FIDREN-141684 format. One record per residue: residue in one letter; y, z, x of N, C-alpha, C in turn. Coordinates in steps of 0.05 Angstrom, whole numbers, padded with zeros to 5 digits, always signed. Each point is the difference from the previous one (the first is absolute). Layout:
BEGIN
AYZXYZXYZX...
This chain:
BEGIN
X+02162+01417+03337-00025+00016-00020-00004-00006-00024X-00030+00007-00010-00007-00021-00025+00019+00016-00033X+00004-00005-00015+00009+00008-00025-00014-00007-00023X+00001+00013-00023-00004-00005-00021+00023-00016-00013X-00004-00014-00010+00026-00015-00016-00002-00020-00024X+00012+00014-00025-00004-00013-00026+00016-00017-00004X+00006-00030-00002+00014-00019-00009+00000-00003-00026X+00018-00001-00014+00006-00010-00037+00007-00037+00006X-00014-00003-00023+00011-00039+00002-00011-00020+00022X-00034+00005-00002-00001-00011+00031-00015-00029-00013X+00000-00011-00026-00015-00026+00000+00015-00029+00008X+00016+00005+00005+00029-00014+00014+00016+00007+00023X+00024-00017+00003+00017-00004+00016+00004+00032+00018X+00026+00008-00002+00003+00025+00021-00037+00021+00007X+00006-00003-00026-00031+00029+00003-00022-00012+00012X-00004-00018-00008-00029-00016+00019+00000-00002+00022X+00032-00013+00011+00002-00003+00039+00000+00031+00001X+00008+00017-00012-00004+00027+00011-00028+00010+00011X-00014-00009-00017-00031+00015-00006-00018-00024+00027X+00011-00018+00002-00003-00020+00022+00006+00006+00027X+00025+00012+00002+00007+00004+00023-00005+00030+00011X-00005+00020-00025+00002+00025+00010-00033+00009+00011X-00017-00016-00018-00028-00003+00000-00007-00008+00037X+00009-00014+00001+00002-00012+00031+00002+00022+00020X+00021+00018-00008+00004+00011+00017-00020+00033+00000X-00019-00001-00016-00017+00025+00001+00003+00008-00016X+00017+00007-00018+00014+00025-00023-00017-00007-00014X-00013+00019-00021-00013-00002-00025+00012-00005-00022X-00003-00024-00017+00017-00012-00020-00007+00003-00020X+00004+00009-00022+00007-00002-00028+00005-00016-00014X+00001-00012-00016+00011-00029-00011-00013+00005-00021X+00032+00004-00016-00001+00005-00030+00013-00027-00019X-00004-00005-00010+00003-00024-00017-00015+00004-00030X+00013-00010-00029-00015-00007-00022-00019-00022+00002X-00019+00005-00029-00016-00027+00003-00017-00007+00020X-00007+00016+00007-00028-00001+00029-00024-00015-00012X-00002-00006-00024-00025-00007-00011+00004-00036-00014X+00027+00007-00005+00008-00029-00016+00014-00010+00020X+00026-00013-00007+00016-00015+00011+00012+00005+00035X-00002+00024+00009-00004+00010+00023-00035-00003+00011X-00006-00007-00013-00035+00001+00013+00001-00005+00031X+00008-00029-00001-00002-00016+00031+00009+00013+00014X+00024+00007+00006+00016+00015+00020-00006+00024+00013X-00011+00014-00031-00011+00026+00000-00023+00004+00022X-00016-00023-00006-00031+00000+00021+00011-00017+00029X+00020-00015+00000+00007+00003+00031+00012+00023+00015X+00010+00011-00014+00019+00022+00012-00023+00024+00006X-00015+00000-00018-00031+00022+00001-00015-00001+00019X-00002-00031+00017-00020-00011+00016+00019+00006+00023X+00025+00010+00000+00016+00000+00033-00008+00033+00012X-00008+00002+00022-00003+00025+00007+00018+00023-00005X-00007+00033+00000+00019+00017-00004+00017-00005-00034X-00011-00020-00012+00012-00007-00034-00008+00008-00015X+00004+00019-00017-00007+00005-00029+00009-00013-00021X-00004-00016-00025+00016-00002-00020-00008+00016-00022X+00021+00013-00005+00003+00015-00033+00014-00015-00018X-00011+00008-00029+00013-00015-00025+00030+00026-00003X+00024-00008+00004+00021+00015-00015+00019-00021-00015X+00006+00005-00026+00024-00009-00011+00014+00021-00005X+00023-00013+00017+00034+00018+00006+00003+00018-00020X+00003-00026-00029+00012+00015-00017-00016+00023-00017X-00024+00005+00002-00019+00025-00017-00004+00020+00018X+00011+00020-00002+00003+00025+00000-00034+00015+00010X-00020-00003-00023-00027+00004+00010-00011-00014+00029X+00008-00033-00001-00007-00015+00012+00008+00008+00031X+00026+00006+00005+00014+00008+00028-00014+00024+00000X+00002+00029-00005-00007+00020-00003-00036-00002+00012X-00020-00016-00013-00023-00008+00008-00006-00007+00026X+00014-00031-00008-00008-00008+00036+00019+00019+00024X+00019+00017-00004+00003+00009+00027-00011+00028+00001X-00005+00014-00025-00027+00027+00004-00022-00009+00014X-00004-00021-00012-00032+00000+00011+00006-00016+00025X+00012-00013+00013+00010-00010+00033+00002+00023+00007X+00011+00022-00009+00006+00025+00018-00031+00014+00007X-00012-00001-00015-00023+00014-00002-00022-00010+00015X+00001-00026+00003-00015-00011+00027+00010+00005+00022X+00029-00007+00005+00005+00003+00024+00011+00025+00010X+00001+00019-00017+00011+00028+00014+00028-00008-00006X+00019-00012+00004+00030+00001+00003+00008-00031+00005X+00026-00009-00009+00011-00027-00002+00025+00011+00017X+00000-00014+00021+00023+00003+00021+00025-00016-00010X-00005-00029-00014+00024-00016-00005-00016-00008-00025X+00028+00000-00019+00003-00011-00028+00020-00027+00002X-00003-00022-00004+00013-00018+00010+00003-00014-00034X+00022+00010-00016+00003-00025-00027+00021-00016+00001X-00025-00022-00002+00012-00027+00008-00005-00009-00031X-00018+00001-00026+00008-00016-00018+00016-00003-00017X+00000-00020-00010+00039-00002-00010-00003-00040-00007X+00022+00003-00024+00002-00022-00002+00025-00012-00005X+00013-00024-00015+00026-00004+00008+00006-00013-00024X+00023-00006-00003+00017-00010-00033+00023-00011+00010X-00001-00029-00016+00032-00002+00008+00011-00018-00020X+00027-00002-00009-00001-00005-00023+00035+00018-00006X+00013-00006-00029+00024+00013-00004-00012+00035-00017X+00022+00015+00000-00010+00025-00006-00002-00001-00035X+00025-00017-00014-00003+00008-00024-00030-00020-00016X-00004-00014+00022-00023-00025-00018-00023+00021+00012X-00004+00026+00011-00027+00013+00014-00008+00026-00029X-00012+00001-00009-00006+00019-00023-00001+00025+00018X+00007+00030-00019-00002+00023+00014-00032+00000+00003X-00019-00008-00019-00029-00001+00003-00009-00017+00028X+00008-00019+00002-00007-00014+00030+00016+00017+00023X+00019+00012-00002+00007+00014+00021-00013+00020+00003X-00013+00014-00021-00013+00026+00007-00023-00012+00014X-00010-00018-00007-00026-00013+00013+00004+00002+00035X+00021-00011+00010+00010-00006+00025+00000+00026+00014X+00008+00023-00023+00004+00033+00012-00027+00008+00008X-00016-00006-00020-00030+00010-00001-00011-00012+00027X+00006-00017+00014-00010-00013+00016+00010+00010+00030X+00031-00003+00007+00004+00006+00021+00017+00027+00000X+00004+00007-00015+00011+00037+00005-00025+00020-00013X+00003+00000-00026-00025+00017-00011-00024-00001+00014X-00009-00030+00006-00025+00004+00019+00001+00012+00019X+00018+00003+00020+00002+00010+00024+00008+00031-00003X+00010+00012-00025-00003+00028-00004-00027+00017-00008X-00014-00023-00011-00030+00016-00006-00015-00003+00029X+00001-00022+00015-00014+00005+00029+00017+00029+00011X+00020-00001+00005+00017+00029+00013-00022+00021-00015X+00001+00004-00023-00011+00025-00010-00020+00001-00001X-00024-00026+00005-00029+00008+00010-00002+00008+00025X+00013-00009+00017+00004+00004+00035+00014+00022+00002X+00007+00009-00007+00022+00024+00014-00018+00029-00007X-00012+00004-00008-00012+00025-00002-00024-00002+00025X-00005-00014+00002-00017-00005+00027+00011+00005+00030X+00022-00022-00004+00013+00000+00021+00020+00027+00002X+00012+00021-00014+00008+00018+00000-00020+00020+00018X-00024-00003-00019-00022+00023+00012-00008-00005+00036X-00002-00022+00004-00001-00012+00029+00026+00006+00013X+00020+00004-00013+00032+00001+00018+00005-00028+00025X-00006-00021-00019+00003-00026+00021-00005-00020-00031X+00010-00024+00009+00008-00030-00019+00009-00013+00010X-00003-00034-00011+00029-00014+00007-00009-00020-00024X+00022+00002-00011-00002-00012-00026+00028-00034+00004X-00012-00023-00005+00024-00021+00008+00001-00012-00024X+00020-00003-00009+00007-00005-00026+00010-00039+00006X-00015-00018-00008+00015-00028+00000+00016-00004-00022X+00033-00001+00012+00021-00003-00022+00008-00023+00004X+00029-00006-00002+00011-00030+00006+00025+00006+00009X+00008-00037+00015+00034+00009+00009+00013+00008-00027X-00016-00016-00020+00022+00012-00035-00006+00028-00006X-00003+00016+00020-00010+00028-00012+00033+00011+00014X+00011-00016+00013+00026+00005+00014+00026-00012-00018X-00005-00024+00005+00020-00022-00010-00012-00011-00027X+00026-00003-00019+00004-00006-00023+00001-00031-00006X-00005-00016-00009+00001-00027-00005-00006-00008-00021X+00014-00019-00019-00008-00009-00026-00034-00019-00007X-00007+00002-00015-00019-00015-00005-00033+00016+00001X+00002+00022+00008-00020+00012+00009+00003+00042+00004X+00019-00005-00023+00006+00033-00004-00018+00007-00005X-00021+00000-00024-00019+00017-00004-00015+00003+00025X-00010-00013+00007-00020+00007+00031+00023+00008+00017X+00025+00001-00001+00016+00017+00022-00001+00030-00010X-00002+00001-00035+00004+00034-00002-00027+00016+00003X-00017-00023+00003-00022+00014+00004-00004+00015+00039X+00011-00025+00011+00009+00004+00031+00012+00016+00010X+00024+00012-00014+00015+00013+00002+00001+00033-00005X-00019+00002-00021-00022+00024-00008-00019+00013+00018X-00007-00026+00007-00025+00008+00033+00016+00010+00018X+00017-00018+00011+00015+00020+00019+00012+00028-00001X+00014+00004-00024+00008+00029-00006-00026+00010+00000X-00030+00002-00011-00029+00019+00003+00003-00002+00029X+00000-00023+00018-00007+00009+00026+00018+00014+00005X+00030-00007-00004+00007+00022+00021+00008+00030-00007X-00004+00007-00034+00008+00025-00003-00032+00013+00003X-00026-00015-00014-00022+00019+00007-00013+00014+00034X+00021-00019+00018-00004+00002+00025+00012+00029+00008X+00008+00010-00012+00021+00031+00000-00027+00018-00010X-00008-00010-00016-00017+00020-00017-00021+00007+00012X-00013-00022+00023-00034+00000+00005+00005+00009+00040X+00021-00014+00008+00005+00014+00027-00005+00019+00011X-00006+00025-00020-00004+00026+00010-00024+00003+00003X-00025-00024-00010-00022+00002+00001-00017-00014+00020X+00018-00017+00026-00006-00021+00012-00007-00025-00011X+00008-00010-00026-00005-00018-00011+00035-00016+00004X-00001-00025+00011+00021-00024+00005-00004-00023-00023X+00020+00001-00006+00005-00021-00028+00018-00023+00017X-00005-00027+00000+00023-00021+00005-00005-00031-00010X+00012-00014-00004+00006-00032-00013+00004-00010+00021X-00023-00025-00007+00008-00026+00014+00013-00020-00021X+00028-00014+00004+00011-00017-00008-00004-00029+00003X-00019-00016-00011+00002-00029+00004+00013-00008-00015X+00016-00024+00020+00013-00026-00018-00019-00016-00015X+00010-00021-00007-00021-00027-00019-00024-00016+00015X-00020+00015-00010-00023-00021+00020-00013-00014-00025X-00012-00025+00014-00015-00015-00013-00028+00020-00010X+00001+00023-00009-00027+00009-00012-00008-00005-00018X-00021+00010-00013-00015-00009-00037+00019+00015-00016X+00012+00027+00008+00021+00011-00017+00017-00019-00014X+00005-00024+00017+00021-00025-00014-00009-00013-00026X-00031+00002-00001-00003-00013-00015-00011+00023-00031X+00004+00026+00007-00003+00016-00022+00031+00001-00016X+00015-00015+00009+00030+00008-00009-00007-00003-00034X-00007-00025-00003-00004-00014-00028-00007+00030-00025X-00010+00011+00009-00020+00023-00012+00020+00022-00009X+00022+00007+00022+00019+00010-00006+00029-00004-00003X-00005-00022-00004+00034-00020-00007+00011+00006-00024X+00023-00017-00007+00011+00007-00026-00025-00009-00019X+00012+00015-00026-00027-00010-00016+00018+00000-00032X+00024-00004+00003+00013-00005-00025+00017-00023+00002X-00008-00029+00004+00011-00027+00001+00018-00003-00008X-00002+00004-00029+00037+00003-00020+00023+00004+00014X-00013+00026+00011+00024+00015+00015+00014-00019+00022X-00023-00008+00018+00009-00016+00016+00009-00029+00002X-00005-00011-00026+00013-00024-00016+00026-00002-00011X+00007+00031-00003+00025+00006-00012+00024+00002+00031X-00010-00003+00013+00020-00009+00027-00005-00013+00008X-00011-00031-00008+00009-00024+00008-00013-00009+00020X+00002-00029+00008-00016-00011+00019+00014+00010+00027X+00027+00011+00007+00001-00004+00020-00002+00032+00014X-00010+00014-00013-00016+00027+00006-00030-00004+00013X-00014-00021-00018-00025-00012+00009-00002-00016+00023X+00031-00011+00013+00006-00014+00029-00007+00019+00011X+00020+00022-00005+00005+00023+00026-00028+00012-00001X-00011+00006-00018-00027+00013+00006-00011-00017+00015X-00010-00023-00002-00020-00024+00024+00022-00007+00023X+00018+00005+00002+00019-00002+00030-00002+00022+00006X-00003+00031-00007-00011+00023+00018-00030-00002+00015X-00011-00005-00024-00029-00007+00007-00007-00014+00025X+00010-00026-00005-00004-00021+00019+00014+00008+00031X+00027+00014+00001+00007+00013+00022-00018+00019+00019X-00007+00016-00022-00028+00018+00008-00012-00012+00012X-00013-00021-00013-00033-00010+00013+00016-00018+00025X+00021-00015-00005+00011-00017+00028-00003+00018+00024X+00017+00025-00008+00001+00020+00022-00025+00006+00015X-00026+00007-00017-00022+00007+00007-00014-00022+00018X+00002-00023-00009-00005-00017+00025+00013-00002+00020X+00031+00004-00001+00024-00007+00028-00011+00017+00013X-00006+00025-00004+00000+00024+00026-00030+00014+00004X-00026-00021-00015-00025+00004+00010-00012+00025-00007X+00008+00005-00020+00000+00031-00009-00037+00006-00004X-00004+00020+00013-00032+00004+00006-00009+00029-00006X-00012-00002-00023-00009+00024-00009-00017+00020+00027X-00010-00014+00010-00009+00025+00018+00018+00009+00013X+00023-00006+00008+00016+00028+00010+00004+00025-00018X-00002-00005-00026+00002+00023-00011-00020+00021+00001X-00038-00011+00007-00013+00004+00011-00002+00013+00016X+00013-00010+00021+00003+00005+00028+00026+00027-00003X+00012-00005-00017+00017+00023-00003-00007+00036+00000X-00024-00005-00026-00011+00019-00003-00023+00009+00019X-00006-00019+00015-00021+00014+00026+00023+00015+00013X+00014-00007+00005+00018+00015+00026+00013+00021-00016X+00006+00001-00018+00010+00024-00012-00027+00026-00005X-00031-00012-00003-00014+00019+00001-00007+00008+00036X+00013-00014+00008-00008+00005+00038+00020+00016+00003X+00017+00006-00009+00022+00018+00005-00003+00033+00005X+00008+00011+00017-00007+00026-00004+00014+00013-00020X-00007+00014-00016+00010+00024-00027+00027+00004+00012X+00018-00004-00016+00037+00013+00002+00009-00017+00019X-00011-00026+00006+00019-00020+00012-00003-00024-00015X-00005-00003-00021-00007-00018-00017+00031-00004-00017X+00014-00028-00002+00029-00008-00011-00009+00005-00027X+00017+00009-00017-00003+00006-00028-00007-00033-00019X+00014-00009+00011+00008-00037-00015-00009-00010+00022X-00022-00023+00000+00000-00024+00014+00000-00028-00014X+00019-00010+00017+00012-00035-00020-00017-00012+00018X-00016-00024-00019-00005-00025+00016+00014-00021-00016X+00008-00013+00013+00019-00021-00012+00018-00026+00020X-00016-00016+00002+00020-00017+00020+00017-00010-00009X-00001-00011-00022+00020-00016-00022+00036+00017+00007X-00004+00026-00005+00019+00013+00011+00013+00016+00024X-00029-00007+00027+00004+00010+00015+00007+00035-00004X-00027+00002-00018+00001+00031-00006+00022+00019-00006X+00021-00014-00007+00027+00008-00011-00007+00034-00018X-00020-00004-00017-00005+00018-00016-00009+00029+00014X-00008-00004+00025-00007+00020+00013+00019+00010+00004X+00029-00016+00016+00028+00010+00009+00010+00024-00028X-00007-00023-00019+00011+00014-00026-00014+00032-00009X-00020-00006+00009-00011+00034-00011+00003+00017+00022X-00003-00003+00025+00012+00018+00027+00031+00007-00005X+00016-00011-00011+00023+00001-00004+00008+00017-00022X-00010+00001-00018-00002+00029-00020-00009+00025+00009X-00025+00003+00023+00001+00022+00009+00013+00026+00011X+00027-00009+00007+00008+00023+00008+00022+00012-00021X+00008-00021-00020+00008+00003-00018-00013+00019-00028X-00028+00002+00005-00009+00017-00011-00006+00025+00002X+00000-00002+00031+00001+00031+00012+00023+00011-00004X+00026-00005-00003+00024+00006-00006+00000+00013-00033X-00023-00027-00016+00009+00011-00019-00016+00023-00020X-00028+00005+00015-00014+00024-00004+00011+00024+00017X+00019-00001+00022+00008+00026+00007+00022-00001-00021X+00018-00025-00009+00023+00025-00016-00021+00008-00032X-00022-00009-00005-00013+00007-00022-00009+00027+00001X-00001+00010+00024-00013+00025+00000-00032+00000+00012X-00013-00037+00001-00030+00001+00008-00007-00014+00027X+00017+00008+00022-00009-00005+00024-00020+00012+00017X-00014+00018-00024-00023+00010+00019-00018-00014-00007X+00001-00021-00017-00031-00016-00012+00010-00034+00007
């Protein structure tokens, strides 16, 4: 059955692949991105030329922009069946060398932008007592490492949002799940510099050993991406499978990471029985 699907962050990477994949399946796709008449004009025109695709302007860091895009979409299509929160960026470096202001920018995109989209779409989904929200998170949202901590903070927060809000909306027929990709050679990597450390004097104080460690960390990741042939299409396919599943059968978290043989999935699944016990002991098992 064809669904109305809004996807954020569709100018490149996972988002663009989702538009291509899902439009081919006959779904009506609303491809949201910013700068549709400037920086992203070419890709906006490319996607808009596809069957079943409409491109809309959306800046995920703006309350007004998100509300306007989603409200106008609902008015036109009547209802959104699926929201895919894909827009995001990353950051690479050490915590002390990254200013609070820089971290706030990353949170605006990766976490608060998702909250904006939730708050804009939930009234309609509640009224229709149906809806699916898929959050593109990260394996770094369940396992913390050095050198990408600010990014991980946003993704841990996104996992908390996804896990907590699902209990708040399930009574309205709304499902909310996450997809946890590993490292992929998408354009998101090229955006890392804009959200990376902005206090070079602090980084310099750590000495050359830290710079070497950072370079080795990044080099290892790039090498693994090549070694395992990480293909971003796998993430688009995972989203497609989730959309095609029957309501009530979708896993809460879906990992896509050849590097670890989806070890994050095992880790995430292992927590479920412990959470059930924890909720029961807290007296919240009904939720």
